[in-house]
C-alpha positions as CSV (number, residue, x, y, z in Angstrom):
1,X,-49.9,97.8,29.3
2,X,-47.5,99.7,26.9
3,X,-46.1,101.9,29.9
4,X,-45.4,98.7,32.0
5,X,-43.6,97.1,28.9
6,X,-41.4,100.2,28.5
7,X,-40.6,100.3,32.2
8,X,-39.6,96.7,32.2
9,X,-37.4,97.2,29.1
10,X,-35.7,100.2,30.8
11,X,-35.0,98.1,33.9
12,X,-33.6,95.3,31.8
13,X,-31.3,97.6,29.8
14,X,-30.0,99.2,32.9
15,X,-29.4,95.8,34.6
16,X,-27.4,94.5,31.5
17,X,-25.4,97.7,31.4
18,X,-24.5,97.5,35.0
19,X,-23.5,93.9,34.6
20,X,-21.3,94.7,31.7
21,X,-19.8,97.6,33.5
22,X,-18.9,95.4,36.5
23,X,-17.8,92.5,34.4
24,X,-15.4,94.6,32.3
25,X,-13.8,96.5,35.1
26,X,-10.2,96.9,34.7
27,X,-8.0,94.3,36.4
28,X,-5.4,95.7,38.7
29,X,-1.8,95.4,37.5
30,X,0.6,93.6,39.9
31,X,3.2,96.2,40.8
32,X,6.8,95.2,40.6
33,X,9.8,97.3,41.4
34,X,12.0,96.4,38.5
35,X,15.7,96.7,38.6
36,X,17.1,99.7,37.0
37,X,17.8,99.0,33.4
38,X,15.1,96.4,33.2
39,X,12.5,96.7,30.4
40,X,10.0,99.4,31.4
41,X,12.4,101.3,33.7
42,X,12.7,105.0,33.0
43,X,15.6,107.1,33.7
44,X,15.1,110.4,35.5
45,X,18.6,111.6,34.8
46,X,20.9,110.8,31.9
47,X,24.7,110.9,32.0
48,X,26.6,113.6,30.2
49,X,27.1,113.0,26.5
50,X,30.1,111.0,25.6
51,X,30.3,109.1,28.9
52,X,32.3,106.0,28.4
53,X,32.0,104.0,31.6
54,X,29.6,102.2,33.8
55,X,29.4,105.3,36.0
56,X,26.5,105.4,38.5
57,X,23.2,106.7,37.0
58,X,20.2,107.4,39.2
59,X,17.1,105.7,37.8
60,X,13.5,105.8,38.9
61,X,11.6,102.6,39.8
62,X,10.1,100.7,36.9
63,X,6.6,101.3,35.8
64,X,4.1,98.8,37.1
65,X,4.4,95.6,35.2
66,X,3.5,92.0,35.7
67,X,6.6,89.8,36.0
68,X,6.9,86.4,34.3
69,X,8.1,83.5,36.2
70,X,11.9,83.0,36.1
71,X,13.5,80.0,34.8
72,X,16.4,80.4,37.3
73,X,14.7,81.0,40.7
74,X,16.3,83.6,43.0
75,X,17.0,82.8,46.6
76,X,15.4,85.0,49.2
77,X,18.9,86.6,49.7
78,X,19.4,87.6,46.1
79,X,16.1,89.3,45.3
80,X,13.7,91.5,47.4
81,X,10.0,90.7,47.4
82,X,8.2,92.0,44.5
83,X,11.4,92.3,42.3
84,X,11.3,90.4,39.1
85,X,14.3,88.2,38.5
86,X,15.5,88.0,34.9
87,X,14.4,85.0,33.0
88,X,17.5,83.2,32.0
89,X,18.2,79.7,30.5
90,X,20.4,77.6,32.5
91,X,23.9,76.9,31.1
92,X,26.1,73.9,31.2
93,X,28.9,76.2,31.9
94,X,29.7,78.8,34.5
95,X,29.5,82.5,33.5
96,X,32.8,84.3,32.7
97,X,33.0,87.3,35.1
98,X,34.5,90.7,34.3
99,X,36.0,93.6,36.2
100,X,34.2,96.9,36.2
101,X,34.3,98.6,32.8
102,X,36.5,95.8,31.4
103,X,36.2,93.1,28.7
104,X,39.5,91.3,29.4
105,X,38.9,87.5,30.0
106,X,40.5,86.8,33.4
107,X,42.2,83.6,34.6
108,X,39.1,82.0,36.0
109,X,37.2,82.9,32.9
110,X,39.9,81.3,30.7
111,X,39.2,78.0,32.6
112,X,35.6,78.3,31.8
113,X,36.4,79.0,28.2
114,X,38.7,75.9,28.1
115,X,35.7,73.8,29.3
116,X,33.5,75.3,26.6
117,X,36.2,74.6,23.9
118,X,36.7,71.0,25.1
119,X,32.9,70.5,24.9
120,X,32.6,72.0,21.4
121,X,35.5,69.9,20.1
122,X,33.9,66.7,21.4
123,X,30.5,67.8,19.9
124,X,31.4,69.3,16.5
125,X,27.8,69.8,15.6
126,X,27.0,71.8,18.7
127,X,26.5,75.6,18.5
128,X,27.1,78.0,21.3
129,X,25.9,81.6,21.8
130,X,27.8,83.8,24.0
131,X,25.7,86.5,25.8
132,X,27.5,89.7,27.0
133,X,26.1,91.5,30.0
134,X,26.9,94.5,32.1
135,X,25.8,96.0,35.4
136,X,23.3,98.8,35.7
137,X,25.7,101.7,35.8
138,X,26.2,103.7,32.6
139,X,24.1,104.4,29.6
140,X,22.2,101.7,27.6
141,X,24.2,102.4,24.5
142,X,27.6,102.2,26.2
143,X,26.6,99.0,28.0
144,X,25.4,97.4,24.8
145,X,28.7,98.0,23.2
146,X,30.6,96.8,26.4
147,X,28.5,93.7,26.4
148,X,29.4,93.1,22.8
149,X,33.1,93.5,23.6
150,X,32.9,91.1,26.4
151,X,31.1,88.4,24.3
152,X,33.6,89.0,21.5
153,X,36.6,88.6,23.9
154,X,35.3,85.3,25.1
155,X,34.6,84.2,21.5
156,X,38.1,85.1,20.4
157,X,39.7,83.2,23.3
158,X,37.6,80.0,22.6
159,X,38.5,80.3,18.9
160,X,42.2,80.6,19.9
161,X,41.8,77.2,21.6
162,X,40.9,75.6,18.3
163,X,37.2,75.9,18.1
164,X,35.6,76.8,14.7
165,X,34.3,80.4,14.6
166,X,31.2,79.0,12.9
167,X,30.3,77.1,16.1
168,X,30.0,80.4,18.1
169,X,27.8,83.5,18.0
170,X,27.6,86.5,20.1
171,X,24.8,88.8,21.4
172,X,24.9,91.7,23.8
173,X,22.1,92.4,26.3
174,X,24.0,95.3,28.0
175,X,22.4,96.1,31.3
176,X,18.9,94.9,30.2
177,X,19.0,91.4,31.7
178,X,20.6,91.6,35.2
179,X,21.1,88.3,36.9
180,X,20.8,90.0,40.3
181,X,18.5,93.0,40.6
182,X,20.5,94.5,43.6
183,X,22.1,97.9,43.6
184,X,25.4,97.2,45.2
185,X,28.9,95.9,44.2
186,X,27.9,92.2,45.0
187,X,25.0,92.4,42.5
188,X,27.0,94.3,39.9
189,X,29.8,91.8,40.0
190,X,27.2,89.0,39.2
191,X,25.9,91.1,36.3
192,X,29.2,91.8,34.6
193,X,29.4,88.4,32.7
194,X,29.3,86.3,29.6
195,X,26.7,83.6,29.7
196,X,26.8,80.5,27.4
197,X,23.7,79.3,25.7
198,X,23.8,76.0,23.8
199,X,21.8,76.4,20.6
């Protein structure tokens, strides 16, 4: 009887171990080809030290990551299947667009800044954050600085229109939060921007 009892225990222990092994199997990670510059993307080459532009940099596809749903959905034309679109909060105002490697507010950007200034004057308790963004070309460090210059240029222009500096703040995301994950001039033009976020 003792031999039968031990055998039953051995079968029970093996069955439980098999169930635990099957039940704890690793879940597969959803693969996403992130845009260069997206979190998790690794660079296979780095530009020469002292590079000061958004010069093209070859980057490898992102490591497999699960993407979060985007608040601003991308159309089929703006994002390829499996490419995560940057999560971005919608703004009441259009983005201010910049030329390649520039932080000068152009005429169409001034119109947007005038709209923001008018809103802030009518709503004196409102606070606005200006986010500076760049395209994927260039180093992360350079693009963080360029994004800050872009946000600061927009802030300076709005302050020159009579808005209190205390109503505005800036932040740079560099190339880390592209609006369009594409790798062409059309996508890069969309990503060179200042985005307004009401706080």
